[in-house]
C-alpha positions as CSV (number, residue, x, y, z in Angstrom):
1,M,-26.5,-20.9,12.6
2,V,-23.3,-21.5,10.6
3,E,-20.6,-23.4,12.4
4,T,-17.4,-21.7,13.5
5,Q,-15.3,-23.7,11.0
6,D,-17.6,-22.5,8.2
7,N,-17.4,-18.9,9.4
8,A,-13.6,-19.1,9.4
9,S,-13.7,-20.5,5.8
10,L,-16.3,-17.9,4.7
11,L,-14.3,-15.0,6.1
12,Y,-11.0,-16.3,4.7
13,N,-12.5,-16.7,1.3
14,W,-14.0,-13.2,1.5
15,M,-10.6,-11.8,2.5
16,Q,-8.9,-13.6,-0.4
17,E,-11.6,-12.2,-2.8
18,C,-11.0,-8.7,-1.5
19,E,-7.3,-9.0,-2.1
20,K,-7.9,-10.5,-5.6
21,E,-10.3,-7.6,-6.5
22,N,-8.1,-5.0,-4.8
23,I,-10.9,-4.0,-2.4
24,V,-9.4,-1.6,0.2
25,L,-12.7,-0.7,1.8
26,S,-16.1,-2.4,2.0
27,F,-19.3,-1.8,3.9
28,K,-22.7,-3.3,3.6
29,G,-25.5,-2.2,5.9
30,D,-28.0,0.5,6.7
31,F,-26.9,4.1,6.0
32,N,-27.4,7.1,8.2
33,Q,-25.3,10.2,8.7
34,D,-23.3,8.9,11.6
35,L,-22.4,5.8,9.6
36,V,-21.4,7.9,6.6
37,N,-19.1,9.9,8.9
38,A,-17.6,6.7,10.3
39,I,-16.9,5.2,6.9
40,L,-15.2,8.4,5.7
41,L,-13.0,8.4,8.9
42,L,-12.0,4.8,8.2
43,A,-11.3,5.6,4.5
44,E,-9.3,8.7,5.5
45,R,-7.0,6.6,7.7
46,G,-6.7,3.7,5.2
47,Q,-3.2,3.2,3.9
48,N,-4.2,2.4,0.3
49,I,-6.1,5.7,0.0
50,Q,-3.6,7.8,1.9
51,N,-0.9,6.9,-0.7
52,G,-2.6,8.7,-3.5
53,S,-1.9,12.3,-4.7
54,T,-3.7,15.0,-2.8
55,V,-5.9,15.9,-5.8
56,V,-6.8,12.2,-6.5
57,R,-7.5,11.6,-2.8
58,A,-9.7,14.6,-2.6
59,R,-11.7,13.4,-5.7
60,V,-12.1,9.9,-4.2
61,F,-13.3,11.3,-0.9
62,S,-15.7,13.8,-2.5
63,I,-17.2,11.1,-4.7
64,M,-17.5,8.8,-1.6
65,V,-19.4,11.5,0.2
66,E,-21.8,12.1,-2.7
67,C,-22.4,8.4,-3.2
68,M,-23.1,7.6,0.4
69,Q,-25.3,10.7,0.8
70,N,-27.3,9.6,-2.3
71,I,-27.8,6.2,-0.5
72,R,-28.8,7.9,2.7
73,K,-31.1,10.5,1.1
74,Y,-32.6,8.8,-1.9
75,G,-32.4,5.1,-1.3
76,A,-35.5,3.1,-0.7
77,V,-36.1,1.6,2.7
78,N,-35.8,-2.2,3.0
79,D,-39.3,-3.1,4.1
80,G,-41.2,0.2,3.9
81,S,-41.6,0.4,7.7
82,G,-38.4,2.1,8.8
83,E,-36.0,4.9,8.0
84,L,-32.9,2.7,7.5
85,K,-31.7,2.5,3.9
86,P,-29.6,-0.5,3.0
87,G,-26.6,-0.2,0.7
88,I,-23.1,-1.3,-0.1
89,V,-19.9,0.6,-0.8
90,L,-16.7,-0.9,-2.2
91,V,-13.5,1.0,-2.9
92,C,-11.0,-0.8,-5.0
93,R,-7.5,0.4,-6.0
94,T,-5.3,-0.8,-8.8
95,T,-2.0,0.7,-10.0
96,D,-3.9,2.9,-12.4
97,S,-7.2,3.9,-10.7
98,Y,-9.7,3.8,-7.9
99,S,-13.1,2.2,-8.4
100,L,-15.9,3.3,-6.2
101,I,-18.8,0.8,-6.4
102,T,-22.0,1.5,-4.6
103,G,-25.4,-0.2,-4.6
104,N,-28.7,0.5,-3.0
105,L,-32.5,0.0,-3.3
106,V,-34.6,2.5,-5.2
107,L,-38.3,2.7,-5.9
108,N,-39.2,1.5,-9.4
109,E,-41.1,4.7,-10.1
110,E,-37.8,6.6,-9.8
111,V,-35.7,4.4,-12.1
112,A,-36.6,6.1,-15.4
113,S,-36.0,9.6,-14.1
114,L,-32.6,8.6,-12.6
115,K,-31.5,6.8,-15.8
116,A,-32.4,9.9,-17.8
117,Q,-30.6,12.2,-15.5
118,I,-27.4,10.0,-15.5
119,D,-27.5,9.5,-19.2
120,K,-27.8,13.3,-19.8
121,I,-24.8,14.0,-17.5
122,K,-22.7,11.2,-19.1
123,L,-23.0,12.9,-22.5
124,L,-21.4,16.2,-21.2
125,N,-17.7,17.0,-21.3
126,K,-15.9,18.5,-18.2
127,E,-16.5,22.1,-19.3
128,E,-20.2,21.4,-20.0
129,L,-20.5,19.7,-16.6
130,K,-18.9,22.8,-14.9
131,S,-21.4,25.1,-16.7
132,L,-24.3,22.8,-15.8
133,H,-23.2,22.8,-12.2
134,K,-23.1,26.6,-12.1
135,S,-26.5,26.8,-13.8
136,V,-28.2,24.4,-11.4
137,L,-26.7,26.3,-8.4
138,T,-27.9,29.6,-9.6
139,K,-31.4,28.6,-10.8
140,T,-32.4,26.0,-8.3
141,E,-33.7,26.3,-4.8
142,L,-32.2,23.4,-2.9
143,S,-34.0,21.5,-0.2
144,E,-33.0,18.8,2.3
145,K,-34.3,16.0,0.1
146,S,-33.4,17.3,-3.4
147,G,-30.1,18.7,-4.5
148,A,-31.4,19.0,-8.1
149,G,-28.8,16.5,-9.3
150,L,-25.8,18.4,-8.0
151,G,-24.4,15.2,-6.5
152,L,-24.4,13.3,-9.8
153,I,-23.0,16.3,-11.6
154,S,-20.2,16.6,-9.0
155,I,-19.4,12.9,-9.3
156,A,-19.2,13.2,-13.1
157,R,-17.0,16.2,-12.9
158,K,-14.5,14.5,-10.5
159,S,-14.5,11.0,-12.1
160,D,-13.1,9.6,-15.3
161,A,-15.9,7.1,-15.9
162,M,-19.3,6.3,-14.5
163,E,-21.4,3.2,-15.3
164,Y,-24.7,2.2,-13.8
165,Q,-27.1,-0.7,-13.7
166,F,-30.6,-1.4,-12.4
167,K,-32.0,-4.8,-11.4
168,Q,-35.7,-4.9,-10.7
169,L,-36.3,-7.0,-7.6
170,D,-40.1,-6.9,-7.4
171,D,-43.0,-4.6,-8.5
172,K,-41.9,-1.8,-6.1
173,I,-38.1,-2.0,-5.7
174,S,-35.0,-2.2,-7.9
175,F,-31.3,-2.5,-7.0
176,Y,-29.2,0.4,-8.3
177,S,-25.5,0.0,-8.7
178,V,-22.9,2.5,-9.9
179,N,-19.2,2.0,-10.7
180,I,-17.1,5.2,-10.7
181,T,-13.5,5.3,-11.8
182,V,-10.9,7.9,-10.8
183,S,-7.6,7.6,-12.6
184,I,-4.5,7.8,-10.4
185,N,-3.0,10.1,-13.0
186,S,-6.1,12.4,-13.3
187,G,-4.8,14.7,-10.6
188,T,-1.3,15.2,-11.9
């Protein structure tokens, strides 16, 4: 076990890093619906998010919901024996934008399809995304597990930029991270 002095240094260094990187909210752990609700409640009450315009704040919260639901619904379990899906969520704010950074485990067999879906969405402009969203809603029968990509389309519609990466961890699991930017001025 780490000594108390080391814990204090570790926590202080983490706090300093959060300030340096403008992190206003961070969570690492196993995601379920109750946890998603609790994180959203904390974010809603957070001063750094409250200070944004109503439109920008609504975009940030909508994207947070979609990202955490993606972790909860589509993330891979840590050891294959349980239902808990580990992930991380960071919300950072600068004078110009919010960054929502999430990461979670995914099965390697799903990586190619997810990459293709994101790459396709990233090529579309806002009007094309709106049209695709309507098309998917009218042509797709939604289920509990599959939203037919509606979450990713919604994120792309409400954000100004979306970048992703995959890091293969072993023959079954990869770590998927996405960094989404919402401009402070995008809602004005």
